[in-house]
N, C-alpha and C positions, 0 to 999 in steps of 0.2 A: 607204541614206540614208532612203528612204521609210519603211522599217520603224522606224527610229529616231525619225522625226518622229511617226509614228502612236503609238509607245509614249509619247512625251512628251505629245502632245495628248490621247490617250484612255486612257492608263494612269496618268499622273502628274498632269497638269493638273487633272483632276476633283477630286482630293483637296486640291490647293492652293486651288482655288476654294471648296470646301466649308469648309475650315478658316478662310479669310479671311471667308467669309460669316457663320459662327457667332461666331467670336472677335471679328471686327470689329464686328458688330452689338452684342454684349455690351459691348465697350469703349466704343463711342459712347454707348450708353444710360447707362453708368456715369459717363462723364466729361463728356458734352455733351448733357444732356437738353433744353436749351433749343433745340437744333438738330433735335430729334426731331419733325419736322413735315413737312407736304406743301408748305408755302409756296404756298398757293393764291393765284392772281391774280384771283380773282373780284371782289374789291373794286375793282380797277383798271378792269375792263371785263368785263361778263357776255357779251354778244354770242353767239357760237357755242359758248361753253363748255359749255352744258348738253348739246347734241347730241354734241359731241366727247367729252366726259367720259363720258357714259352709254354710248355705243357702245364706247369704248375699254375701260372697266372691265368691262362685261358680257362682251365678247369675250375679253379677256385672262384674266379669272377662270375662265371656262369652259375655256379652253385650259390654264391652269395645273393645275387639278384633273383635267382630262381626261388630260393628259400624265402626271401623278403616278400616277393610278390605272392608266392603260393601260400605262405602262412598268414599274411596280413590282409589278403583280399577277401572280403565277406562272400559267402557262398551265393547269396542272392544276386550278386553282380555278374556271375558267369553261369549260373545254373540253366539259363535258357539257351546257352551256346554249347556247353559241354557238361556232362554229368560228373558226379564225384568219382565214380569208378574209372571213367575214361581219363579224367584229370590225373588220378593217381597212377594209372598205367603210363601215361605220358611222362609224369615226373620220375617214375622208376627207370624208364628207358633213357631219357635225356640226362637225368641225374646220375645214373650208373655210368654212362659214357664219360660225362664230365668228371665224375669222381675218380674213375679209373685213370683219366688223363692227369688229374691233379696228383693222385697217389704216385703214379710212375715218375712224374716230374719232380715231386718232392723227395722221393727216394733217391733220385739222381743227385739232387742238391744236398741232401743230408749225407750221403756217402762221400760226395766231393768235399764237403766241409770237414768231415771227420777223418778222411783218409789222406788228405793233402796236408803235409806238415806245415807249410807256409800259411795256408788258410786257417788251419786249426790254431796256429799260434796267435793269429790276429783276431780270432773270434771271441766274442764276449760269452759269458755263461748264458746270458739271456738269449743270444742267437741260437745256441744249441737247444735250449729249453723250448723256445717257441716253435722251432722247426719240428721237434719231437712231438709237441702237443698237437700241432696241425697234422702230423703224420698219423697219429693215433686217431684223431678226429675223423680224418678221411677214411681210415680203416673201419671205424665204427659206423660211419655213414654207409659204406658199402655193405656192411653186415646187416643193416636194416632192410636191404632190398629183398632178400628171401623171406623175411618176416612180413614185409608189406605184401608180398605175393599171396599170403594167407588171408588178406583182407582186401580183395580186389573190388569189393563193393564201395571202397573209399571210406569206410567207417573210421578206421584208425587215423587216416589223414585228416578227416573232418574234426576229430577230437583234438589232435595236435594243433590244428589251425585255430580252433576255438580257444584253446588254452592261450596261444600267443596273442590273439586278439583281445582276450579278457585282461591279460597282463598289461598290454600297452594302453588300454582304455581304463585301467584301474577298476575293473569290475570284479565282483566276488565270484566264487565258485570255480576258479580256474584249477585249483589243485585237485578237486574231486574228479575232474575230467580225465585225469591220468591214472586212475585206479586200475584200469585194464591194460595199460601200456607195459610192455616187457622191459626187462632191465637194460637191454641193448639200446632201446629208444631213450630211456632215461639217462643212461651213461652218455650217450651222444649229445643230449640236451645240456647236461651239466657241464661237460667239457667244452661245449660250444659257448656257454655263458662264461666259463672261466677264461676263455680266449679274450672275450671282451673285457674281463676284469684286469688282465695283465697287459692288455693292448697299449695303454699309455706309457708303459715302462719298457717297451721293446722297440725294435726297429720297425714294427708294423705301423707306427705313426705316420710313415711316409705315404700310407694309403690316403690320408686326408689331402696330401698334396696333389693327388690325382684329380680331385675335384677342382683344385685351383688351376691346374694345367688346362683342364677343359674350359674353365671360365676365361682363361687367358686367350685361348685359341678363338673363342667366340666373341671376344671384345671387338668393337668397331675400330677401324683405323683412326689414328689421331693425326691431324695435319701438323707437321712441324716445319716451320719456315726457317730456311737457312739464313745465315748472316749475309747481309747485302754485300755484293761483290762489285767491283769497278769493271763493269762490262761495257763493251761498245754499244752505241745507240742501236735500238732494235732488238736487243737480246733480252729475253725475260729472265727474271731471277728464278733459279730452280727451287722447287719445293720437294720435300721428301715425305714419305709416309712411314710410320712405324706404329706398332701397337702400344697402347698406353701402358706405362709401367705399373 
């Protein structure tokens, strides 16, 4: 029974979540672009928003890219520069700091949304659900740190990374790698995948826009010629520059 549940959660469920994540995001952008926003509540009340938002975003962005690079980078690419144990220790320290920042920031945001009557009245159910999911996810992530300290040789980190790499490369044997993983690790992984599952149906879709903003900033300037004016002889027609739309 346990083996069947593990196969479902760690062998099949990841692909369901990824499929819904990508196809759902594309479908929402194609059909409901007016809902493609973060629904900021800053206009209602600023208060503790700045502290909560900054701590949350800095912490979560660091964790997202740290998990992506750490889990999906093959061991042979870095083993000559840093050992598995040292890498795990570095991940525990940096991830612990970022996780704590994200947890404190999200706690502020969650309290603000639930305790302020004006913000609560304008919040969707999905807003509360996703904030609570992320709050529990950060709490579970912090709870894995003491457990990781029992495997300072990097063995557990190597197993989790190998699982992730086998999943994204469609290789067999991924589920068996998690046989020795504790329930906290597994709960953290399942809830993390569930966040990807519900992503297209929540305000989190605005994360995609962050990549678009970066692309906009990096675009080359486009030369835009102004309408010709009746200027005295010797005066050049003005040009203006703006970024391509």
